[in-house]
N, C-alpha and C positions, 0 to 999 in steps of 0.2 A: 256333870251332864253332859252339859255343854258341848264338854270333848267326846264323849262318846256318840253322840248325835252327829256332830261333825264327820267323825270317821267311818261309823254308817254310812252316811248321806254319799259320801268320797266312794265307800265300798260298790254302792248303788250306780253310783255314776263309771265307777272303772266295766261293771261289767256291760253296764249300756254301750260302752263304747267296741265291745267286743263284737264282730261281726265273722259269720261265718265263712271262710276261704271259698277261694272259685276255682272248681274243680275243671283240670288241665283235658279237655275229651279232646280226639283226633276229629280232625276236620276230613269230613267221607269226599271225595274227589267229584265233582260233576259229573254228572252223567251226559248233559249237553255242549261239553266242552270243546272247541273248536282245534283244528292242526294247520295251522297257517302256514303256506310258503311264501319268500318273497325273492325270486329268482333274479341273478344279476343281468341288467339290461345289457342287451347284444346289439340295439339299434343303434343307428350312426347318430354319435353326439348326443344319446339321451343321457343325460345326467341325473334324471330328478330319483328319486325315489319314492315309492306311493307310502309307506308309513317309517316315522324317524324312533329314535329310540325311544322316549318318553309315552310314545303312544305303544308301543309294544311294551312298555310294563305296566301300562294299564292293562293290555289284554291279557299279560300275565299273570296280573292281580286278579283278574276275572276266569281265572285257571282255563286258560286257554296256553295253546302248547306255539311256537313260534318257531320257525325254521329260516333262517337267511342265508343266503348264497354267498360265502367269502367277497369282500370286495365289493358287494351291493349297494354300500350306500360309500363308496369313494369319491364318486362326484358330486356328491351333495357335501362332501367334507364329513360325513361320519366316518369313524371307521368301526372294524370289526368290534375292538374292544366296547366303544361306546355301546354296542348293541349286546354282547356279553353280559356286559356288567346290569344291564335291566332285563337278564333272563331269557335272551333269546338263544338258539342255538345254531352255531357260525358250522354250515357245512361246506365242506371241497368238494362236494361230487352234485354235480346239478339234479342228475336223477334223484337222488336224497329229495332235494326241496319239492320235486314234477312229484311226490306220494303223495303228498299234503291235500287235505279234503278241500281247501280254499285257496287257490292261488290267487296273489294279487299283483300285479305287474301296471307297467305304464304303457309303453308298447305291444300290439298287440304281438301274440308269441309267432315265431317261426313257424315254419312246415315242421323242421327239426325237432322244437318244443312241444308242438304240437301231435309227433310219435310218442313225445315222453309221459305224454298226458294217458288218464284211464277213467272208465266209464264212471260215472258219475259225480264226477269232479265237480267244483262250482271253479269259474274264471270271472276276476275283475279286471277288466282292461280296456283299453281305448279298444276300438273297432277301426277306425278310419277310412268309413265308406269311400272315400274320393279313389282310393288305392285298390280297395277290395278286389279280389279275382274269384273266380268260382271254382277253382279248386280248391282253394285256401279253405272257403267256405263249406265245402262237403268234406273235407277231413276233418274240421270242427265237430259236424253234424256226426259222421261213422263213430267218435269218439263219445256220442250219446252223454254230452256234458250238461251244465247249467253254464251259460254265458251272459255275462252283464257287460255292456261298454257304459264306461261311467261318462261319456257325451252326453247319454240321453237320462242321467240320474236328475231329476228335480226334486226337491227340497220341499218344506211345506206349505211354502208362498208362491208356488207352481215357477220355480226359477231352475232352468238349466244350473246346479249350482258347481259344477266341476268348470263347464265353458264362462260360466262367470267369475268365476276366482280367475282363471287362467286369464281371460280378458282384461280384468282390471292389472291384473301384473305387467302383460303385455304392453298396455297403454302407458302406462306410468313409463316403465322401459324403454318405449320407444322414443319418449322424449331425450332421458339421458345419453340413447345412441345419436341421438340429431346432435345432441350438445356435445356429444365424444367427435364427429366427423366436421360442427364446424368448426372447432380449435384448429389453427396454424401445426400442430403436432402432427395431426393425422392427415396432411396434404386440405386440409377446409382453408375456408376464407380468414381466419383466425376471429370470429365472432365470437363472443360470451352470450349463450342464450340467455334472455330475458335483457337486462339492463336497467342501467341506473341515472341517479338524476344528468341531465344535463346531455345525455345520449340516447337517441332515439332504441325503443327497443325492437328484439328480433322478430319477426312475423312468422306466423304460421300457421298453416291452412291446413285443415282436417279433412279429411275425404269419410261420411261416415260420421252418424252422430248416436249409432250404440253403445256398448260398454267398452269398447276400446277408445275409440273417439272421445266420451265423455271424461274417460281417467287421462287420455294422454291430455284434454283441454285443459284439466282441475291441475294437472301437474305443469304445464307451461304457463298456466296464469299464475301459479304460485313463483313459479321462477322470474316471474314480470314481464313473459314476452308478449306479445301482441295475436290474438287467437283470431280465426276466423273457422267456423264451422260450415261444411257445406255436407245436405243429404237430400235427397228425394220426398222425405217422406216430413211432413207439419209436424206430424204429431212426436214423432222423435226428437224432431229440434225443442219442439217446446218442452218436450221431459228431460231435454238435456239442462235448458234454460232455468227450469225448476229446480234442477238436481245440485247445479253449480250453485245456486244462489245469487249469481250475477250475470249483470248482461255482458254476454259476449255480441261477438257478429256473428247474426246466420243468415244464412240462403239456401234454397233449393236450389237445386242445378241449373242454373242458366249459364249457359256455356259462353257467352260473353262477358258477364261478373266471375264464372267460375277461370275462364282463361285469363283474364287481367288479373285475378287475386294470384293465380300461379307463376305467371311471368314476373311479378314484382317480390314475390315472397322469397325469405333464405332457407323455411323448412318445408317438405309436403309430405304428411303423412296420408298413406292409403288406407283405410281403416273399412273398408266397403266389405260386407259379407252377401252371401246368397244362402238362400235358405236350400236352395237345390241346385247341384249341378256348379257349373263355373262362374264366378262373380265377376261379374259387370265392367270392360274395362272402358273405362270414363274418359281418363287425359291420354290423350295422341300423342305418337313422337314427334311432330311439327310445335306442340305448345311445351313443350321439354326441350324442347332446341330453341325454343327461346327461351329458358328460365336466365338468370344470371351467373354469369360461372362461379363454379365452385358451391353452388346451392344442395342440397342432400333432397332425395328422395327417399324415404321407408317404405316398403310396400309391405305392409301386415299382412294383408291376402293373399300374399303370394302363394299359399299352399293350396288356395282355390283358384291358382289360375293368374290373379293380379289385376289389378285395375290399373295398372298404366302402361304402354302397348311395349315401352323400352325394357319391364321387368323381365328379368332371368334369374332363376332359382340359384340360390350362394349357400355358403355354410359358413359357421363358427369359426373354422380356420383363413376363408378366405372369403370375407363377408360381402366386400364392395367391389364395385365394378363401376367406371367413367363411361360414360354417355353424352355425346352432346357438350362436355366439360362439365356436368352435373354427377355429382357422386349418389350411386342407387346402392341402397343396402336393402337385400330381398332375404333373408335367413327366414324358411318356414317357421323353425321354431323357436321364439325371441325367447321364449320363458323358461329352456332349457340355460338359456345365458345366466339366469340366477336360479338355479338347481335350489340351492337349500329355502329359499325363499317360496318358491315353487312346490318343494316337499313339503314345507310346513302346512300351506295350505290344502293339497291334498290331504294329506293325514288328516285334516280338521273333517275332512267329509267322509273318508274312508272309515275310520277309528271307530264312531258310532253304529254305521251298518254291519261290523263284524260283532261288537258287541251285542247289538239286538240280533243277528244270527243266534250267539251262542242263549241269550237269556230268553229269546222266544221259540227256541227249539227247531234252528233250522231256515235254511235260504225261504223255503216256500210260505213258511209262517210269517215270513218278513215281508215277500213279495204281494200275500193275500193282503195283508194288514195296511199296505204301504202303496198306494198308487205310484207316486213318484219312483221307485223302486221297481215297480210292474215295469213302468214304460221303456226301462235300461233294459229287461231283458230278452234278448232274441234268440236263444235257443235255451229251450229246456228238454233235459234229457231226450236228445235228437231230434226234437220236433224246432224247425223255426217257426219262431213267433213274433216276426219285423216282417211287416206286411209292405215295406217298402224294399227291403232284402229281399222277399220271396217275388216281386216283381220286376226286380232288377234284373235276377238268375232263371227266372219263370220257374220256381220252383214249390212245392207245396206249401200253402201257409195254414197254422195252426192257429185259434185263438187263444191267448195265455190263460182267460177266466175260464174258459170250458176246460183246459185241462187241469189247470189248477182244482177247479172245483171238482171234476170228476175222481180227483186222486185223495181230496179229503175225507 
């Protein structure tokens, strides 16, 4: 009797374990999938790329199509194979890439590249207002595209996300550049940046307490250097002190104090930025002439004209020159010196925007729902929506909020 009961219970248990098999249904293609193009950068010494292979994999897994021009990632040490393995299409024809619905670049497109664009495309790239010409802007307007400049992209905290990320990289990298040119191998005075027991630390003066200045100071302090920071704003100096979490020498731009600090230090980093126009020239040639021989000047502000009177634009192939026996490093695009790191920083910003464009059903829904992206839109369907650009070239301006509301 007991044996029969056990067998009956076992049979019931076996039946309970049986589960229906999952049906293998075909997944339909998303109706709001994007066609994203990544052309190869042709701007001088621009080695960064907007999307890394892992970001491409994320977009492909979200149902989007990504086409990349062959060799686009070489400058950042990403091969075509790295991208194709993650689902990207590698194109040997630039025109195929420019057929995409969304183009993502680092440098602004050239006039030849604008000619390949078509009506209704979305462009995400730099704008570089300082070197912008009217014929370039009019060519963009004639194409009736939607254009976002990533310099104006803001995150949820109202921070300029790309500017902040690149400034962090440039600030830290400027200290490593200083260490390189203090070395005897590069013709410097043979100092190790920082110091150790029994040896006085290297003295570094930083002009500007913004993001570049903060990360330069953070890196220099970590290496053991003695840091002095100058800025015209007490607020920025106080913020830098609080962010660093340690006390460093800070001062407003007192000419006597600043002159003494520069003439006795080993490295000066110029990180003064202007909100509009040229950066202010803070250090005159006579002050540079009184600096110690083989000292190093790194002018991070050179893309805005520079904050040293002796500064002249250089490039990554020929980065330094000597003036008054002082080594000057004046390369505008310092982030391109570490392009792989910079590309990772950029892709962290661009990828969520592209995913949102797919999920929300297009660029305009993203623009409507995210004010930080709305601010970056400077052309919408052939209309100029950036007031500064309109004033600069005396062109008609349209309010983006009214344009978008009219199309809802």
